[in-house]
FIMIFI-955140 format. One record per residue (C-alpha): residue in one letter; x, y, z. Coordinates in pm, 1 decimal. Layout:
BEGIN
code, X, Y, Z
A, X, Y, Z
...
//
This chain:
BEGIN
code, X, Y, Z
M, 2240.2, -3539.6, -1348.8
Q, 1951.8, -3305.8, -1433.8
Q, 1702.6, -3239.8, -1156.7
V, 1342.5, -3335.8, -1224.1
N, 1053.1, -3169.9, -1032.1
L, 743.7, -3390.7, -1012.4
L, 418.1, -3240.9, -892.0
V, 166.7, -3510.1, -835.1
D, -206.3, -3397.0, -793.2
R, -368.4, -3746.7, -803.2
S, -352.6, -3942.1, -482.0
L, -393.6, -4282.8, -656.2
L, -97.2, -4206.0, -874.2
M, 105.7, -4102.2, -574.6
K, 21.3, -4423.1, -390.8
D, 51.0, -4682.8, -674.2
V, 326.2, -4530.8, -903.0
V, 546.5, -4274.2, -725.2
M, 591.2, -4428.0, -381.3
P, 704.4, -4765.2, -511.7
M, 973.0, -4602.7, -724.2
N, 1330.8, -4675.0, -639.2
K, 1419.5, -4462.9, -333.2
Q, 1776.7, -4397.1, -444.8
A, 1658.6, -4274.6, -782.8
I, 1426.0, -4038.2, -616.8
Q, 1695.5, -3893.0, -389.8
A, 1932.4, -3866.3, -676.5
N, 1753.9, -3647.7, -921.4
L, 1380.5, -3646.8, -847.4
K, 1209.8, -3374.6, -641.5
C, 867.0, -3507.0, -555.8
V, 576.5, -3284.2, -439.4
P, 227.1, -3439.1, -382.1
I, -66.7, -3202.8, -402.2
V, -352.0, -3287.6, -166.1
H, -699.7, -3196.8, -304.7
N, -915.5, -3364.7, -47.8
S, -946.3, -3459.8, 314.4
H, -663.5, -3686.7, 401.9
L, -846.6, -3825.2, 706.8
K, -988.0, -4177.9, 735.4
N, -1284.3, -4031.2, 933.5
R, -1316.1, -3704.9, 751.5
Q, -1376.1, -3485.0, 1057.7
D, -1154.2, -3661.2, 1314.7
I, -789.6, -3577.0, 1296.2
S, -700.3, -3864.0, 1532.1
S, -857.3, -4118.4, 1286.3
G, -539.9, -4170.2, 1084.2
L, -490.7, -4140.1, 712.9
G, -738.1, -4247.6, 447.6
N, -628.5, -4524.5, 214.9
L, -530.0, -4293.8, -70.5
F, -319.5, -4075.3, 159.3
T, -95.9, -4309.1, 355.1
H, 206.8, -4161.4, 187.3
L, 158.3, -3844.3, 390.9
A, 282.7, -4033.7, 694.5
H, 628.1, -3997.5, 533.8
L, 639.3, -3619.9, 513.8
T, 1015.6, -3607.1, 543.7
E, 1056.8, -3807.9, 227.3
F, 905.7, -3527.0, 13.7
D, 1074.9, -3214.7, -80.1
A, 738.1, -3033.3, -33.2
V, 362.0, -3109.1, 7.8
I, 99.0, -2872.5, -115.4
V, -241.0, -2846.7, 57.3
L, -522.6, -2595.0, -13.9
T, -595.1, -2461.5, 328.1
E, -409.4, -2361.4, 650.4
K, -639.4, -2585.5, 856.1
Q, -535.8, -2894.4, 660.9
K, -169.7, -2795.7, 704.0
N, -221.4, -2748.6, 1078.3
D, -390.5, -3086.8, 1111.9
L, -107.7, -3266.4, 923.6
T, 164.0, -3107.5, 1130.1
S, -15.1, -3161.5, 1456.9
I, -13.2, -3536.7, 1398.8
Y, 291.5, -3602.4, 1183.8
G, 519.9, -3318.3, 1290.1
D, 629.5, -2993.2, 1132.2
V, 926.7, -3055.2, 908.6
G, 879.1, -2719.4, 727.0
N, 789.0, -2853.9, 387.8
I, 409.7, -2807.3, 370.2
Y, 292.7, -2518.4, 156.1
V, -61.7, -2376.1, 140.5
I, -175.0, -2277.4, -212.7
P, -546.9, -2222.3, -248.5
H, -744.3, -2232.4, -570.1
A, -774.9, -1898.9, -756.8
V, -1094.8, -1722.8, -860.5
N, -1073.5, -1722.6, -1236.6
F, -1378.9, -1506.9, -1298.9
Y, -1537.7, -1215.0, -1107.2
P, -1897.6, -1156.1, -1218.0
T, -2017.0, -801.5, -1248.2
P, -2182.8, -706.0, -914.4
V, -2558.0, -672.5, -923.5
P, -2763.9, -431.4, -710.1
F, -2891.9, -615.7, -401.7
S, -3242.1, -511.9, -489.2
Q, -3227.1, -743.1, -790.4
R, -3173.8, -1049.7, -586.5
I, -3479.2, -1270.6, -512.2
K, -3585.8, -1217.8, -149.5
G, -3578.9, -1539.4, 45.7
K, -3406.8, -1728.9, -238.6
A, -3146.1, -1980.5, -135.5
V, -2943.3, -2200.0, -375.8
A, -2705.4, -2497.2, -350.6
I, -2494.4, -2632.4, -637.2
A, -2331.3, -2971.7, -609.8
R, -2354.4, -3324.0, -739.0
L, -2637.6, -3526.7, -578.6
S, -2431.4, -3771.3, -374.7
P, -2430.0, -3869.2, -9.2
E, -2122.1, -3672.1, 99.7
K, -2291.5, -3342.4, -7.6
G, -2559.9, -3390.6, 260.8
H, -2857.0, -3280.9, 49.6
E, -3101.5, -3491.8, 254.9
R, -3004.3, -3305.5, 570.0
M, -3014.8, -2969.3, 387.7
I, -3376.8, -3035.9, 271.1
R, -3491.1, -3132.0, 618.2
L, -3323.6, -2824.3, 771.4
F, -3463.3, -2590.0, 506.8
S, -3817.6, -2735.2, 569.6
E, -3775.8, -2593.0, 920.6
V, -3670.5, -2256.4, 775.6
V, -3987.0, -2246.1, 571.9
K, -4192.9, -2289.4, 889.1
K, -4051.6, -1960.3, 1017.7
L, -4027.9, -1785.3, 680.6
P, -4308.3, -1907.2, 448.7
Y, -4168.8, -1707.2, 156.1
A, -3836.5, -1888.9, 161.8
T, -3733.8, -2107.5, -135.5
L, -3437.0, -2334.8, -215.0
D, -3321.6, -2437.6, -561.5
I, -3069.0, -2732.6, -562.1
Y, -2875.2, -2759.8, -884.3
G, -2704.4, -3089.4, -972.5
H, -2736.8, -3442.5, -1097.1
G, -2652.5, -3787.9, -939.9
N, -2793.7, -4106.9, -812.8
L, -2985.4, -3947.1, -521.7
E, -3208.3, -3731.4, -741.5
K, -3513.1, -3962.4, -716.6
D, -3478.1, -4004.4, -346.5
L, -3436.3, -3632.6, -284.9
K, -3741.4, -3550.6, -484.3
A, -3942.5, -3810.2, -292.1
L, -3823.5, -3664.3, 38.7
I, -3933.8, -3310.6, -76.6
Q, -4268.1, -3447.2, -149.4
S, -4306.9, -3637.3, 177.3
L, -4222.1, -3308.3, 362.0
N, -4482.8, -3124.7, 150.0
M, -4210.1, -2884.7, 32.5
Q, -4285.2, -2895.5, -339.9
D, -4361.3, -2527.1, -343.6
H, -4047.0, -2429.0, -163.8
I, -3768.0, -2665.7, -260.5
R, -3677.3, -2776.5, -615.4
I, -3417.6, -3011.9, -763.4
L, -3308.1, -2863.1, -1089.7
P, -3064.1, -2987.0, -1357.8
F, -2692.6, -2935.2, -1349.8
T, -2607.5, -2576.1, -1458.6
N, -2298.4, -2439.9, -1636.7
N, -2393.5, -2082.4, -1541.3
V, -2333.0, -2098.4, -1163.7
Y, -2253.7, -1728.1, -1138.5
E, -2593.0, -1634.8, -1281.4
K, -2769.1, -1852.1, -1027.8
F, -2565.6, -1710.3, -736.3
S, -2614.1, -1349.4, -855.0
Q, -2990.0, -1407.1, -835.0
A, -2998.5, -1561.8, -486.5
S, -2996.7, -1401.2, -143.8
V, -2792.8, -1687.0, 15.5
S, -2629.8, -2010.3, -70.7
L, -2605.6, -2330.1, 145.1
L, -2348.2, -2594.5, 204.0
T, -2409.3, -2903.6, 411.7
S, -2133.0, -3133.5, 296.2
R, -1981.5, -3393.8, 528.7
F, -1643.2, -3304.9, 413.5
E, -1453.6, -3116.2, 124.5
G, -1111.1, -3064.3, -6.5
F, -1159.1, -2695.3, -72.7
A, -1515.3, -2643.3, -210.5
L, -1479.3, -2423.8, -514.2
V, -1849.4, -2355.0, -494.1
V, -1779.3, -2134.4, -187.7
Q, -1555.7, -1916.5, -404.3
E, -1797.2, -1903.9, -681.2
S, -2085.6, -1805.9, -448.9
L, -1889.8, -1529.9, -267.8
A, -1736.2, -1395.6, -585.5
S, -2096.6, -1349.1, -703.4
G, -2185.7, -1151.1, -391.6
C, -2396.2, -1441.9, -253.1
P, -2321.0, -1497.1, 112.0
M, -2292.7, -1859.3, 213.7
I, -2404.2, -2049.8, 519.0
S, -2202.6, -2363.9, 562.9
F, -2121.6, -2630.5, 810.7
D, -1770.7, -2569.6, 955.4
I, -1621.2, -2884.9, 809.5
R, -1269.9, -3003.4, 704.9
Y, -1166.8, -2849.6, 470.3
G, -1235.2, -2534.6, 272.9
P, -1532.8, -2331.9, 397.2
S, -1346.3, -2171.8, 697.2
A, -1067.6, -2059.4, 461.2
M, -1309.3, -1842.8, 266.7
I, -1609.1, -1764.9, 487.5
E, -1540.1, -1514.6, 760.2
N, -1810.4, -1571.1, 1017.2
G, -2064.9, -1283.9, 1027.0
Y, -1867.2, -1089.7, 754.6
N, -1950.6, -1262.2, 431.7
G, -2155.5, -1553.6, 559.7
F, -2176.6, -1792.2, 850.8
L, -2007.2, -2105.1, 957.4
T, -2220.7, -2326.7, 1184.9
D, -2141.5, -2630.3, 1401.0
R, -2198.8, -2934.6, 1182.3
L, -2361.2, -3119.0, 1475.2
N, -2604.4, -2833.0, 1559.7
D, -2908.6, -2822.5, 1331.2
N, -3058.5, -2528.7, 1515.1
D, -2753.1, -2321.3, 1467.2
F, -2776.7, -2369.6, 1095.4
I, -3151.9, -2304.3, 1079.3
E, -3117.8, -1984.9, 1282.4
K, -2844.5, -1844.7, 1068.0
V, -3045.0, -1907.4, 744.7
V, -3352.3, -1745.5, 901.5
E, -3158.4, -1453.5, 1043.2
T, -2994.4, -1381.9, 699.7
L, -3304.7, -1417.4, 487.6
S, -3521.8, -1212.2, 725.8
D, -3278.3, -927.7, 792.7
T, -3242.2, -732.4, 468.7
E, -2979.9, -500.4, 609.0
L, -2764.0, -795.9, 729.7
N, -2813.7, -981.9, 402.3
Q, -2706.7, -681.3, 198.0
R, -2402.4, -621.5, 411.0
L, -2290.8, -983.5, 386.0
S, -2344.9, -966.4, 4.1
A, -2125.2, -660.7, -32.0
N, -1859.9, -805.7, 183.2
A, -1873.5, -1126.0, -13.8
Y, -1770.2, -956.0, -330.4
T, -1462.1, -791.5, -174.6
S, -1363.9, -1083.5, 35.7
M, -1263.9, -1289.3, -268.9
Q, -1009.4, -1045.2, -395.5
K, -739.1, -1224.4, -187.0
F, -802.1, -1534.4, -405.8
S, -733.1, -1350.5, -736.5
E, -501.3, -1517.7, -985.5
E, -239.1, -1252.6, -914.1
K, -257.5, -1323.2, -534.8
V, -251.4, -1700.9, -570.2
A, 41.0, -1670.6, -816.2
Q, 235.7, -1510.0, -526.6
H, 176.7, -1831.3, -332.2
W, 312.1, -2036.5, -623.8
R, 612.4, -1809.7, -662.5
H, 697.5, -1847.6, -297.4
F, 674.6, -2224.4, -332.5
F, 905.2, -2240.3, -631.9
D, 1150.8, -2005.9, -463.2
N, 1158.1, -2194.3, -140.1
A, 1044.7, -2548.7, -180.8
L, 1389.3, -2687.4, -265.9
F, 1578.0, -2496.6, 8.6
K, 1734.5, -2700.2, 274.9
H, 1529.3, -2719.5, 593.1
N, 1809.3, -2580.7, 815.5
E, 1809.7, -2246.1, 628.5
I, 1656.6, -1944.4, 783.7
P, 1289.0, -1929.4, 680.4
T, 1141.5, -1616.4, 525.5
L, 987.1, -1385.3, 783.6
P, 610.4, -1376.7, 692.9
T, 438.0, -1061.9, 562.6
T, 228.7, -938.5, 849.6
R, 13.0, -635.2, 932.9
A, 226.3, -582.5, 1244.5
L, 494.4, -767.8, 1439.8
A, 686.3, -724.9, 1762.5
V, 927.8, -977.3, 1906.7
L, 1053.8, -876.4, 2252.9
P, 1304.2, -1104.2, 2430.4
V, 1323.5, -1134.6, 2817.0
L, 1623.6, -1265.4, 3007.4
S, 1590.3, -1532.2, 3278.7
D, 1605.5, -1253.0, 3547.6
G, 1312.7, -1065.0, 3388.3
T, 1520.7, -796.0, 3213.6
I, 1356.6, -687.3, 2894.9
Q, 1595.1, -686.0, 2600.7
P, 1584.1, -476.0, 2274.5
V, 1324.8, -574.2, 2015.8
L, 1453.2, -850.3, 1783.2
E, 1213.7, -800.9, 1491.7
Q, 952.4, -551.8, 1429.9
H, 695.4, -415.8, 1182.1
N, 469.1, -112.7, 1262.7
L, 605.0, -152.7, 1616.8
H, 453.6, 172.2, 1759.4
T, 167.0, 207.2, 1515.4
P, -176.8, 241.1, 1678.6
I, -378.3, -76.3, 1639.4
P, -701.2, -211.0, 1790.8
P, -599.8, -464.8, 2054.7
A, -916.1, -670.4, 1998.1
S, -949.9, -962.7, 2243.5
T, -588.5, -936.4, 2368.1
T, -751.6, -672.0, 2582.4
K, -891.0, -957.2, 2793.2
I, -544.5, -1025.1, 2936.4
L, -548.7, -682.8, 3093.5
T, -905.3, -746.5, 3216.2
A, -795.6, -1069.2, 3374.2
L, -491.9, -897.1, 3543.9
I, -720.7, -635.6, 3700.1
A, -957.6, -898.7, 3830.3
L, -692.2, -1118.7, 3978.3
E, -527.3, -822.3, 4150.6
S, -855.6, -705.1, 4300.3
G, -853.3, -951.2, 4582.5
M, -1189.5, -1099.2, 4487.2
P, -1188.9, -1468.6, 4580.3
L, -1178.2, -1702.6, 4271.7
D, -1480.0, -1897.8, 4410.2
T, -1704.1, -1588.6, 4414.3
H, -2026.0, -1655.6, 4218.9
L, -2113.7, -1397.5, 3952.1
T, -2458.9, -1375.8, 3818.4
V, -2496.8, -1276.6, 3446.2
L, -2728.5, -981.8, 3388.6
E, -2886.2, -892.5, 3059.2
S, -2663.0, -579.8, 3046.8
D, -2360.8, -808.3, 3052.0
I, -2448.2, -990.5, 2735.3
R, -2217.5, -916.2, 2447.4
K, -2222.2, -1073.1, 2097.7
G, -1925.9, -1222.6, 1929.4
S, -1673.5, -1491.3, 2044.1
G, -1741.2, -1734.0, 2317.5
N, -2111.5, -1667.0, 2326.0
N, -2218.8, -1942.8, 2562.1
L, -2366.8, -1755.2, 2863.4
K, -2725.4, -1618.5, 2910.2
A, -2875.6, -1376.3, 3153.8
G, -2940.2, -1558.4, 3481.0
D, -2647.5, -1789.8, 3453.9
I, -2426.0, -1815.6, 3764.2
I, -2052.9, -1880.4, 3722.5
T, -1753.7, -1850.2, 3954.9
L, -1499.5, -1581.8, 3898.5
E, -1231.5, -1849.5, 3821.7
N, -1450.3, -2019.6, 3553.9
A, -1543.0, -1675.7, 3403.2
L, -1170.0, -1606.8, 3365.9
Y, -1114.4, -1943.0, 3188.1
N, -1415.1, -1861.4, 2969.4
M, -1279.1, -1517.3, 2894.8
L, -918.9, -1632.5, 2807.6
L, -980.1, -1964.4, 2627.4
P, -1285.3, -1928.0, 2390.3
S, -1256.8, -1545.3, 2441.2
S, -1608.5, -1490.5, 2588.0
N, -1696.5, -1123.4, 2552.5
T, -1992.2, -1172.6, 2798.7
S, -1758.5, -1317.1, 3059.2
A, -1519.4, -1018.3, 3019.8
Q, -1808.0, -768.1, 3072.2
L, -1936.4, -969.1, 3364.4
V, -1603.2, -987.5, 3537.0
A, -1550.0, -608.4, 3481.9
R, -1881.3, -523.1, 3632.9
C, -1855.0, -749.7, 3940.6
V, -1493.1, -656.1, 4015.3
S, -1588.1, -289.0, 3987.4
E, -1870.9, -346.5, 4236.7
Y, -1644.8, -545.0, 4467.2
V, -1360.9, -288.2, 4496.8
G, -1578.4, 21.2, 4445.3
T, -1363.6, 167.9, 4165.9
D, -1425.1, 226.5, 3794.1
F, -1288.9, -69.2, 3604.8
I, -1188.5, 111.7, 3291.5
S, -980.6, 360.9, 3495.4
S, -813.5, 63.2, 3667.9
M, -725.0, -81.7, 3320.8
N, -563.3, 239.1, 3203.1
E, -375.7, 292.9, 3530.7
K, -239.1, -70.5, 3510.4
A, -142.9, -22.0, 3146.1
Q, 58.0, 285.3, 3230.2
S, 218.8, 116.6, 3523.8
I, 360.5, -161.9, 3303.0
G, 492.3, 86.3, 3043.0
M, 196.0, 77.2, 2787.8
T, 227.7, 447.2, 2731.5
N, 64.1, 443.3, 2387.0
S, -245.0, 243.6, 2488.4
T, -594.1, 355.2, 2585.9
F, -878.3, 125.0, 2686.7
V, -1255.1, 206.9, 2690.4
N, -1401.0, -139.1, 2733.3
P, -1291.3, -472.6, 2897.3
T, -1381.6, -695.9, 2599.3
G, -1178.6, -564.8, 2307.9
L, -1484.3, -521.1, 2092.2
A, -1442.9, -237.3, 1836.8
Q, -1499.7, 104.0, 1995.4
R, -1357.8, 441.3, 1920.8
G, -1066.8, 520.0, 2151.2
Q, -968.7, 157.1, 2220.3
Q, -614.9, 127.0, 2092.6
S, -267.4, -8.3, 2167.2
T, 43.9, -79.4, 1981.5
P, 236.6, -398.4, 1900.4
Y, 510.9, -303.6, 2144.6
D, 266.9, -215.2, 2423.3
L, 96.5, -552.1, 2376.3
T, 416.8, -745.7, 2421.5
L, 469.2, -561.9, 2751.5
L, 118.8, -676.7, 2847.6
C, 211.8, -1031.0, 2766.7
I, 522.5, -1006.7, 2983.4
A, 327.8, -869.7, 3277.1
A, 60.6, -1145.9, 3240.9
S, 333.2, -1415.2, 3233.3
K, 423.9, -1323.9, 3595.7
N, 78.1, -1404.0, 3720.6
E, 52.5, -1775.2, 3828.3
Q, -330.0, -1796.2, 3771.6
I, -298.8, -1663.3, 3411.0
Q, -11.9, -1904.5, 3348.8
T, -236.6, -2187.7, 3464.7
I, -518.6, -2076.4, 3236.5
W, -272.2, -2034.6, 2947.5
W, -151.4, -2396.6, 2983.7
T, -504.7, -2525.0, 2964.1
T, -648.2, -2630.5, 2627.7
K, -988.4, -2769.2, 2730.6
K, -1202.8, -2726.9, 3044.7
Q, -1550.3, -2814.9, 3160.7
L, -1734.5, -2530.8, 3329.8
S, -2022.7, -2574.3, 3574.5
I, -2303.0, -2317.0, 3518.4
K, -2562.6, -2266.2, 3788.2
G, -2898.1, -2089.8, 3788.8
E, -3229.4, -2183.9, 3627.8
N, -3045.2, -2323.1, 3320.7
K, -2804.8, -2539.6, 3516.9
R, -2558.5, -2718.9, 3287.8
K, -2201.0, -2805.0, 3214.7
I, -2025.9, -2654.2, 2908.6
E, -1691.4, -2761.4, 2757.3
I, -1460.2, -2477.7, 2629.2
V, -1153.5, -2507.0, 2412.3
S, -875.2, -2261.5, 2373.4
L, -870.8, -2073.2, 2048.5
L, -494.7, -2132.1, 2045.5
D, -534.3, -2495.0, 2089.3
Y, -321.5, -2574.8, 1781.1
L, -14.4, -2380.8, 1913.4
H, -15.4, -2606.5, 2227.4
N, 124.6, -2879.0, 1998.1
Y, 458.8, -2698.4, 2022.4
S, 660.0, -2720.8, 2342.6
W, 789.8, -2367.7, 2304.8
F, 439.7, -2214.4, 2326.9
L, 361.9, -2132.2, 2693.0
G, 29.0, -1948.7, 2634.1
G, -115.5, -1623.8, 2499.1
K, -432.7, -1473.3, 2354.9
S, -577.4, -1420.0, 2016.1
G, -771.5, -1124.8, 1908.7
T, -998.8, -1074.3, 1603.6
L, -1180.3, -787.2, 1441.7
V, -1318.9, -911.3, 1114.8
P, -1221.2, -850.6, 846.1
Y, -897.7, -658.7, 905.9
Y, -729.6, -771.6, 1228.5
Y, -623.0, -1118.8, 1328.9
H, -386.0, -1100.0, 1619.4
V, -187.4, -1357.9, 1835.0
L, 0.2, -1256.5, 2143.3
S, 229.0, -1537.5, 2251.3
W, 453.3, -1616.6, 2539.3
I, 731.6, -1830.1, 2404.2
Q, 1022.2, -2021.0, 2562.6
R, 1348.1, -2020.3, 2366.4
P, 1578.5, -2323.9, 2368.8
N, 1837.4, -2122.4, 2568.7
G, 1592.5, -2087.8, 2853.1
Q, 1510.5, -1724.7, 2782.2
H, 1158.1, -1615.4, 2691.7
M, 1008.3, -1379.2, 2433.6
A, 676.7, -1208.9, 2395.5
V, 558.9, -1212.8, 2029.9
F, 279.4, -1008.2, 1886.9
V, 171.9, -1081.7, 1532.4
S, -119.9, -929.1, 1334.4
S, -194.4, -1136.5, 1023.6
Y, -435.5, -1122.9, 731.9
S, -653.5, -1426.2, 832.3
A, -744.4, -1625.3, 1137.9
E, -564.7, -1938.9, 1024.0
Q, -251.7, -1753.5, 886.5
R, -190.5, -1599.2, 1229.7
L, -114.4, -1942.6, 1368.6
T, 130.4, -2042.6, 1092.1
D, 286.0, -1696.6, 1108.6
T, 349.8, -1736.5, 1473.3
I, 517.8, -2076.2, 1406.4
T, 729.6, -1936.1, 1134.0
I, 838.4, -1636.4, 1336.2
Q, 949.5, -1867.1, 1612.9
K, 1153.8, -2072.1, 1365.3
Y, 1297.7, -1756.0, 1207.2
I, 1412.7, -1626.3, 1550.9
E, 1574.2, -1947.9, 1654.0
K, 1757.8, -1985.2, 1321.5
K, 1879.6, -1622.6, 1299.9
Y, 1954.4, -1554.4, 1664.1
T, 2091.2, -1890.7, 1773.2
E, 2367.4, -1825.7, 2027.4
//
């Protein structure tokens, strides 16, 4: 009987037509592949809320030969709830047109645009209120909203009630979105949810950086925070306002984001997306017990360790000894030095202005007081650069030795002979380098420290901050998703946008042995799925 491949990109058709079909007929000759274009969640931002009415078929992932989603985040959410059966493929939309880049000087200073239908889920009312606050700080700022819909009258009334007629306009739907984006300095997105948000691609392909709520799904797959735009907490109005003001008022920043926006969309070219489709067609009908394809990575090292601690030969590698910035995996070494210093974990550390570092885990301010133990959690879970600098300074003062010298001595002692460290945070700095092999050695050394193991096993923690701004903050591990897998025992991510997205993992194999895995991928989300695929690959290929 001839095989029939059925790709279904309409959820209603999937629910009402395909699923009720005779199950035996489907198994006999029909290979069914649903394509998910929207958020599958009942509560669009809560992964524990269950499936929306049109997506109940996704609870039966094993009944499909494959499922196609548009982003890694949606794939991760599905597998975290319904299990990873190896049949979900991520294939994003492609950019089908690249406008000719325009000189930044031709963009209208202070001009923001938003393009979407005028319906509740797009959040235009909130956008207008937030932008009115931007205008209070930047009187020259303007916002043009292009679209049509039932809310047009209400939105115009809101603009008038805020006395924003000279700054915010509702304009008719436009077919020439690239022209509008090429004129603007920034674009805005305040949707409650999306499936992919093609408007993000259109904006960035036009060199117009976007500031968007970090929602499910879409924006985080294209916007690289601080590189071609900004992602803000959807529950934090001030965060959104500040990023808009910062971008529009800082010409150098705006121009840099614009230039990066153009180049960042090349990975969504038709040629690149066609490779995703080719991979899908080549692999979607394979049996799940076959060895998966080893993912294409920037660098890879898989180093097994016997139960007695003996390090075995490398199982898989790519650019094993090639110099690479360690990024925030550096913080593992910083933690080791601190824990071996003898400083009590309940020691209170006071944050100085000189300790403040931008970047990840930016939740501390000068004057804050935090224990060494909590600073280590803050350093290793949300990857606080300020905590790393604080710990390094205080430990150095406590033991009376140079912290950087201690880092390099420790690195040499555990065999990291091709590594050099010049700061405790992992922030980009000339001379800070390691190799994939050396970093797996660091992972093995850290796995022997009980305090680091305890931190690695933690996904969320509440920290008490003392000082004038006394408060409690909740932190979440950047590797929270990997904790859904029993084989993942901990590790550390590292990011230097836009080139390096590392994960260093300590993994337990089914035979009781362990392995340190370093992977450097091409995006923040991809590094998680690459780690999962590598683990599957190793267990299928090297099963004893």
